[in-house]
NURO-131919 format. One line per 10 residues: number of its first residue (from 1); for each residue x negated, y negated, z negated of C-alpha. Coordinates in nm, 4 decimals, always signed. Last residue first. Layout:
% NURO-131919
NUM) X/Y/Z | ...
This chain:
% NURO-131919
406) -6.1543/-4.0050/+9.1805 | -6.3164/-3.8873/+9.5032 | -6.1587/-3.5415/+9.4800 | -5.8128/-3.6945/+9.4459 | -5.8562/-3.9620/+9.7138 | -5.9530/-3.6861/+9.9623 | -5.6603/-3.4619/+9.8661 | -5.3777/-3.7115/+9.9158 | -5.4019/-3.9370/+10.2237 | -5.6807/-3.7731/+10.4252
396) -5.6101/-3.4138/+10.3203 | -5.2350/-3.4497/+10.3545 | -5.2717/-3.6026/+10.7006 | -5.5016/-3.3224/+10.8184 | -5.2760/-3.0588/+10.6658 | -4.9833/-3.1891/+10.8671 | -4.6946/-3.2986/+10.6489 | -4.6626/-3.6757/+10.6565 | -4.6725/-3.8236/+11.0079 | -4.6102/-3.5042/+11.2033
386) -4.3393/-3.3910/+10.9625 | -4.1646/-3.7278/+10.9791 | -4.1830/-3.7241/+11.3576 | -4.0151/-3.3846/+11.3733 | -3.7504/-3.4790/+11.1151 | -3.6544/-3.7925/+11.3084 | -3.6331/-3.5985/+11.6334 | -3.4159/-3.3306/+11.4727 | -3.1911/-3.5922/+11.3128 | -3.1183/-3.7592/+11.6508
376) -2.9656/-4.1037/+11.6011 | -3.2849/-4.2967/+11.6811 | -3.3497/-4.0578/+11.9689 | -3.0384/-4.1256/+12.1729 | -3.0126/-4.5015/+12.1211 | -3.3857/-4.5481/+12.1771 | -3.3920/-4.3446/+12.4977 | -3.0969/-4.5320/+12.6479 | -3.2436/-4.8656/+12.5366 | -3.5725/-4.7814/+12.7083
366) -3.3851/-4.6895/+13.0267 | -3.2038/-5.0235/+13.0158 | -3.5287/-5.2155/+12.9579 | -3.6770/-5.0320/+13.2553 | -3.4109/-5.1795/+13.4843 | -3.2563/-4.8945/+13.6727 | -3.3579/-4.8079/+14.0317 | -3.4118/-4.4389/+13.9474 | -3.0545/-4.4553/+13.8105 | -3.0231/-4.3203/+13.4593
356) -2.9193/-3.9859/+13.3190 | -2.9109/-3.8283/+12.9730 | -2.8917/-3.4465/+12.9682 | -2.6299/-3.1819/+12.8924 | -2.3538/-3.3072/+13.1263 | -2.4906/-3.1081/+13.4181 | -2.8674/-3.0684/+13.3796 | -2.9469/-2.8485/+13.6800 | -2.7028/-2.9887/+13.9344 | -2.7653/-3.3363/+13.7938
346) -3.1359/-3.2904/+13.8665 | -3.0817/-3.1805/+14.2278 | -2.8214/-3.4544/+14.2910 | -3.0101/-3.7609/+14.1616 | -2.9351/-3.9348/+13.8322 | -3.2935/-3.9758/+13.7240 | -3.3944/-3.8138/+13.3983 | -3.3925/-3.8406/+13.0201 | -3.4070/-3.4948/+12.8635 | -3.3942/-3.4163/+12.4923
336) -3.6211/-3.1317/+12.3739 | -3.5240/-2.7678/+12.3227 | -3.8224/-2.6063/+12.4929 | -3.5922/-2.4096/+12.7240 | -3.4251/-2.7337/+12.8233 | -3.7604/-2.9011/+12.8782 | -3.8758/-2.6186/+13.1021 | -3.5493/-2.6126/+13.2968 | -3.5496/-2.9890/+13.3542 | -3.9227/-2.9754/+13.4341
326) -3.8445/-2.7337/+13.7237 | -3.6601/-3.0012/+13.9221 | -3.5312/-2.8821/+14.2610 | -3.6050/-3.0703/+14.5830 | -3.6764/-3.3921/+14.4015 | -3.6614/-3.7590/+14.5056 | -3.6681/-4.0888/+14.3183 | -3.8173/-3.9237/+14.0140 | -3.7658/-4.0789/+13.6670 | -3.8354/-3.7731/+13.4465
316) -3.8883/-3.8628/+13.0803 | -3.8857/-3.5423/+12.8736 | -3.8481/-3.5825/+12.4984 | -4.0146/-3.5266/+12.1614 | -4.3220/-3.3602/+12.3049 | -4.5380/-3.1084/+12.1160 | -4.3701/-2.7932/+12.2410 | -4.3518/-2.9280/+12.5966 | -4.7165/-3.0264/+12.5661 | -4.8106/-2.6705/+12.4769
306) -4.6343/-2.5449/+12.7900 | -4.8550/-2.7788/+12.9945 | -5.1596/-2.6253/+12.8242 | -5.0429/-2.2728/+12.9076 | -4.9751/-2.3776/+13.2673 | -5.3412/-2.4671/+13.3094 | -5.4426/-2.8291/+13.3845 | -5.6185/-2.8236/+13.7223 | -5.9716/-2.9540/+13.6987 | -6.1011/-3.3083/+13.7181
296) -6.0193/-3.3545/+13.3510 | -5.9782/-3.6542/+13.1249 | -5.8407/-3.9147/+13.3634 | -5.6125/-3.6600/+13.5280 | -5.4478/-3.6259/+13.1860 | -5.2895/-3.9629/+13.2543 | -5.2247/-4.1314/+12.9214 | -4.9864/-4.4136/+12.8361 | -5.0128/-4.5541/+12.4817 | -5.3680/-4.6712/+12.4245
286) -5.4086/-4.8321/+12.7672 | -5.0556/-4.9712/+12.7433 | -5.1360/-5.3416/+12.7552 | -4.8709/-5.3972/+13.0252 | -5.1294/-5.5406/+13.2630 | -5.3614/-5.2480/+13.1935 | -5.0891/-4.9932/+13.2612 | -4.9990/-5.1758/+13.5807 | -5.3628/-5.1661/+13.6922 | -5.3804/-4.7947/+13.6163
276) -5.0595/-4.7395/+13.8131 | -5.1933/-4.9358/+14.1099 | -5.5127/-4.7310/+14.1078 | -5.3055/-4.4129/+14.1051 | -5.1032/-4.5383/+14.4031 | -5.4241/-4.6093/+14.5966 | -5.5471/-4.2574/+14.5307 | -5.2011/-4.1259/+14.6223 | -5.2391/-4.2886/+14.9659 | -5.4355/-3.9837/+15.0801
266) -5.1185/-3.7695/+15.0732 | -5.1576/-3.3934/+15.0453 | -5.3135/-3.3222/+14.7084 | -5.0865/-3.5223/+14.4740 | -5.3055/-3.6723/+14.2066 | -5.3314/-3.4580/+13.8968 | -5.0421/-3.3852/+13.6649 | -4.9862/-3.4309/+13.2911 | -4.8442/-3.7784/+13.2446 | -4.8342/-3.8407/+12.8688
256) -4.6296/-4.1307/+12.7279 | -4.6681/-4.2616/+12.3732 | -4.4314/-4.4612/+12.1510 | -4.5849/-4.5930/+11.8292 | -4.4051/-4.9280/+11.8321 | -4.0605/-4.7632/+11.8693 | -3.8222/-5.0560/+11.9239 | -4.0482/-5.2990/+12.1093 | -4.2514/-4.9975/+12.2205 | -3.9525/-4.8883/+12.4296
246) -3.9893/-5.1970/+12.6484 | -4.3448/-5.1127/+12.7554 | -4.2623/-4.7421/+12.7751 | -3.9889/-4.8198/+13.0269 | -4.2402/-5.0119/+13.2370 | -4.4702/-4.7138/+13.2402 | -4.1886/-4.4690/+13.3214 | -4.0634/-4.6937/+13.6010 | -4.4161/-4.7069/+13.7427 | -4.4182/-4.3277/+13.7466
236) -4.1562/-4.3167/+14.0212 | -4.2229/-3.9486/+14.0984 | -4.1749/-4.0280/+14.4683 | -4.4983/-4.2253/+14.4637 | -4.7223/-3.9296/+14.3809 | -4.9286/-3.8616/+14.0672 | -4.8295/-3.5033/+13.9963 | -4.5598/-3.4508/+13.7382 | -4.5111/-3.3429/+13.3760 | -4.3845/-3.6709/+13.2236
226) -4.3715/-3.6104/+12.8475 | -4.2684/-3.8662/+12.5872 | -4.4151/-3.8563/+12.2360 | -4.1908/-4.0586/+12.0075 | -4.3340/-4.1616/+11.7666 | -4.6920/-4.0674/+11.8450 | -4.9315/-4.0082/+11.5542 | -4.9691/-3.6410/+11.6486 | -5.0959/-3.7626/+11.9854 | -5.4201/-3.9009/+11.8448
216) -5.5615/-3.9176/+12.2019 | -5.8834/-3.7281/+12.1294 | -5.7181/-3.4962/+11.8789 | -5.4270/-3.4038/+12.1028 | -5.6611/-3.3678/+12.3992 | -5.8991/-3.1342/+12.2165 | -5.6154/-2.9277/+12.0723 | -5.4613/-2.8930/+12.4169 | -5.7905/-2.7738/+12.5646 | -5.8234/-2.5219/+12.2818
206) -5.4792/-2.3827/+12.3584 | -5.2136/-2.4330/+12.0928 | -5.0732/-2.1431/+11.8944 | -4.7761/-2.3656/+11.7966 | -4.8089/-2.2907/+11.4245 | -5.1853/-2.2500/+11.4497 | -5.2481/-2.5927/+11.6011 | -4.9733/-2.7496/+11.3935 | -5.1322/-2.6408/+11.0657 | -4.8461/-2.7271/+10.8335
196) -4.8421/-2.8789/+10.4899 | -4.7985/-2.8315/+10.1177 | -4.7206/-3.1377/+9.9128 | -4.9518/-3.3304/+9.6802 | -4.7621/-3.4846/+9.3893 | -4.9810/-3.6165/+9.1079 | -4.8721/-3.5941/+8.7450 | -4.9437/-3.8693/+8.4913 | -4.6898/-4.0953/+8.6619 | -4.4188/-3.8445/+8.5659
186) -4.4587/-3.9515/+8.2037 | -4.5354/-3.6829/+7.9500 | -4.3320/-3.4406/+7.7380 | -4.5108/-3.1398/+7.8832 | -4.1940/-2.9582/+7.9923 | -4.0199/-3.2796/+8.0956 | -4.3192/-3.3947/+8.2979 | -4.3544/-3.0460/+8.4477 | -3.9930/-3.0338/+8.5631 | -4.0007/-3.3853/+8.7075
176) -4.3233/-3.3203/+8.8963 | -4.1987/-2.9791/+9.0120 | -3.8941/-3.1493/+9.1662 | -4.1167/-3.4211/+9.3126 | -4.3047/-3.1520/+9.5005 | -4.6359/-2.9626/+9.5158 | -4.7713/-3.0353/+9.1691 | -5.1063/-3.1684/+9.0472 | -5.2168/-3.2182/+8.6868 | -5.5716/-3.3339/+8.6130
166) -5.7328/-3.1560/+8.3183 | -5.9337/-3.3325/+8.0464 | -5.7480/-3.1541/+7.7650 | -5.4752/-2.9191/+7.8800 | -5.1176/-3.0385/+7.9146 | -4.8621/-2.8204/+7.7331 | -4.6098/-2.5598/+7.8463 | -4.8170/-2.2790/+7.9972 | -5.0662/-2.2663/+7.7105 | -4.7624/-2.2153/+7.4856
156) -4.7434/-1.8537/+7.6062 | -5.0794/-1.7685/+7.4461 | -5.0064/-1.8566/+7.1654 | -4.6725/-1.9537/+7.0179 | -4.3119/-1.9001/+7.1159 | -4.2240/-1.6311/+7.3660 | -4.1986/-1.5839/+7.7419 | -4.1180/-1.2595/+7.9288 | -3.7397/-1.2961/+7.8925 | -3.7636/-1.6453/+8.0413
146) -3.9382/-1.5493/+8.3633 | -3.6281/-1.5111/+8.5826 | -3.4886/-1.8428/+8.4600 | -3.7753/-2.0584/+8.5933 | -3.8623/-2.3706/+8.3907 | -4.1117/-2.2018/+8.1561 | -4.2755/-2.0012/+8.4361 | -4.3592/-2.3017/+8.6509 | -4.4445/-2.2553/+9.0185 | -4.6819/-2.4405/+9.2546
136) -4.8949/-2.6103/+8.9897 | -5.2488/-2.7156/+9.0808 | -5.4559/-2.7624/+8.7653 | -5.7592/-2.9731/+8.8520 | -6.0619/-2.9326/+8.6285 | -6.3489/-3.1825/+8.6302 | -6.6969/-3.0304/+8.5958 | -6.8795/-2.9785/+8.2667 | -6.6727/-2.6823/+8.1517 | -6.8096/-2.6022/+7.8066
126) -6.5478/-2.6162/+7.5351 | -6.2132/-2.7635/+7.6354 | -6.1943/-2.6384/+7.9947 | -6.3547/-2.3028/+7.9173 | -6.0967/-2.2266/+7.6499 | -5.8179/-2.3114/+7.8951 | -5.9779/-2.0916/+8.1601 | -6.0043/-1.7978/+7.9219 | -5.6475/-1.8408/+7.8003 | -5.5058/-1.8506/+8.1529
116) -5.7173/-1.5509/+8.2554 | -5.5924/-1.3526/+7.9540 | -5.2409/-1.4722/+8.0462 | -5.2448/-1.3079/+8.3887 | -4.9035/-1.3358/+8.5574 | -4.7744/-1.5734/+8.2894 | -4.7420/-1.8666/+8.5282 | -4.8345/-2.2350/+8.5247 | -5.1930/-2.2715/+8.4021 | -5.3179/-2.0121/+8.6520
106) -5.0915/-2.1541/+8.9249 | -5.3847/-2.2656/+9.1447 | -5.7039/-2.3610/+8.9616 | -5.9301/-2.6274/+9.1140 | -6.2852/-2.6598/+8.9791 | -6.5042/-2.9546/+9.0759 | -6.8743/-3.0392/+9.0716 | -6.9898/-2.6818/+9.0122 | -7.3170/-2.6258/+8.8269 | -7.1853/-2.3472/+8.6083
96) -6.8521/-2.2245/+8.7452 | -6.9562/-1.8621/+8.7952 | -7.1294/-1.8101/+8.4607 | -6.8555/-1.9770/+8.2580 | -6.5882/-1.7866/+8.4463 | -6.7543/-1.4532/+8.3732 | -6.8071/-1.5286/+8.0031 | -6.4497/-1.6504/+7.9657 | -6.3122/-1.3516/+8.1543 | -6.4774/-1.1057/+7.9183
86) -6.3717/-1.3017/+7.6087 | -6.0120/-1.3290/+7.7285 | -6.0070/-0.9563/+7.8073 | -6.1173/-0.8689/+7.4548 | -5.8605/-1.1106/+7.3122 | -5.5807/-0.9378/+7.5026 | -5.7065/-0.5940/+7.4054 | -5.6313/-0.6806/+7.0437 | -5.2627/-0.6850/+7.1321 | -5.0407/-0.9959/+7.1434
76) -4.6842/-0.8648/+7.1146 | -4.3856/-1.0735/+7.2311 | -4.2347/-0.7995/+7.4465 | -4.3727/-0.9532/+7.7664 | -4.7110/-0.9619/+7.5939 | -4.6989/-0.5843/+7.5523 | -4.6452/-0.5164/+7.9229 | -4.8891/-0.7952/+8.0045 | -5.1675/-0.6086/+7.8238 | -5.1240/-0.2991/+8.0385
66) -5.0864/-0.5120/+8.3533 | -5.4147/-0.6929/+8.2835 | -5.5987/-0.3657/+8.2250 | -5.4606/-0.2165/+8.5488 | -5.5465/-0.5215/+8.7596 | -5.2297/-0.6493/+8.9278 | -5.2647/-1.0137/+8.8229 | -5.6171/-1.0030/+8.9631 | -5.8581/-1.2255/+8.7701 | -6.0017/-0.9108/+8.6086
56) -6.1465/-0.8031/+8.9464 | -6.3744/-1.1062/+8.9851 | -6.4632/-1.1316/+9.3542 | -6.6503/-1.4455/+9.4511 | -6.5917/-1.5556/+9.8090 | -6.8045/-1.8238/+9.9732 | -6.6620/-2.0296/+10.2563 | -6.8713/-2.0929/+10.5701 | -6.8292/-1.7370/+10.6978 | -6.4528/-1.7842/+10.6745
46) -6.1880/-1.5710/+10.5062 | -6.4122/-1.3821/+10.2626 | -6.1938/-1.1169/+10.1081 | -5.9056/-1.0804/+9.8689 | -5.8228/-0.9716/+9.5162 | -5.9262/-1.0972/+9.1745 | -6.0125/-1.4437/+9.2967 | -6.2872/-1.7057/+9.3272 | -6.2903/-1.9095/+9.6471 | -6.6125/-2.1066/+9.6879
36) -6.6512/-2.4293/+9.8816 | -6.9592/-2.6311/+9.9743 | -6.8268/-2.9651/+10.0963 | -6.8754/-3.1065/+10.4452 | -6.5265/-3.2288/+10.5320 | -6.4660/-2.9108/+10.7328 | -6.5356/-2.7179/+10.4116 | -6.2776/-2.9178/+10.2190 | -6.0199/-2.8649/+10.4923 | -6.1019/-2.4947/+10.5167
26) -6.0727/-2.4387/+10.1413 | -5.7491/-2.6364/+10.1184 | -5.6003/-2.4288/+10.4005 | -5.7040/-2.1072/+10.2231 | -5.5534/-2.2330/+9.8972 | -5.2249/-2.3047/+10.0726 | -5.2145/-1.9562/+10.2248 | -5.2902/-1.7869/+9.8932 | -5.0226/-1.9967/+9.7230 | -4.7622/-1.8909/+9.9788
16) -4.8559/-1.5258/+9.9789 | -5.0197/-1.2583/+10.1909 | -5.3430/-1.1068/+10.0597 | -5.5873/-1.1616/+10.3475 | -5.6220/-1.4021/+10.1837 | -5.6732/-1.4895/+9.8160 | -5.5747/-1.3410/+9.4820 | -5.5215/-1.4379/+9.1183 | -5.6267/-1.7941/+9.1955 | -5.9315/-2.0166/+9.1583
6) -6.0898/-2.2704/+9.3966 | -6.4534/-2.3697/+9.3361 | -6.6009/-2.6936/+9.4695 | -6.9646/-2.7955/+9.5126 | -6.9488/-3.1504/+9.6412 | -7.1365/-3.2952/+9.9380
């Protein structure tokens, strides 16, 4: 366990991009077992597990800071500036003593609170025993709107040179190039760790959905196909399984989720389910085709099914017979591609807006149809790229964890 302190001018519930990112970092680090403290000039404790240290002078909107900034913006360094630096230095020194890692967001990048910048820089080169990571989201010296507030010399030059012993992190390759040019260093000396998305919060997923997604690693699917039907013979699920087998030749990380329970009215559905499980085993799809009926004896709520529509990349609906076809409407409203049987009820609903195949088609042909459609779909490719690279969990495992271990 590491003792980690995160610094910024403010923290949630103050609304802001940096505040949100810092909160995600704090939760990820805490979930990984570290003791995390957020230190800021404004904000509140966001999680009972995460400490909050309130230091009013860290606030970019503190009256004393604003009074000094007004003169700094005109190129004047008043005596009050040095007084504030000394006060902040003493406070930072006391509150970072014994920490294993200090991460400062934007404090070495912007001129929002230059006394804080100067105090942290002094701390880093004199008595900070723990490593210091400077996380740059925005750069004052490369942003036109800040230029009239910046001047040559101290303290503005603290924002345009690398600090001793500090690790430089930026959120994009653009910022990496800008910072390298500003500092006069090689881009390889600056780490890029992007911001991410919390898919659970973004989609407002149900707890049951979150559990299933985690258990089955569904965010790693590419594509994730949805078959929202009961397990009955007329749903032609064997065609979906065989299609998945051939699709994995082109999309190795393809996954199929069948959401429904066994049909309640036909006793032969138990036998059919056993046949499907045997087929899945024979096709070596145990880790690619999932029947939610295997994980819950209870009815899957509509809210969870709706979650799967939001998560899925496409609907695969190979029924031999349907009276209507609600999944066509649900998938259409969810904005995902539809691959379905060419039978009258489904064609009446989908018209020329969906991709059809005969329910007697060869599964290799259905797989080719899906591959041709999805491989050329920019929305699908963006979705899978985001899931594989830009979830907070992925960013923590691939970027943040190696950083704090180094």
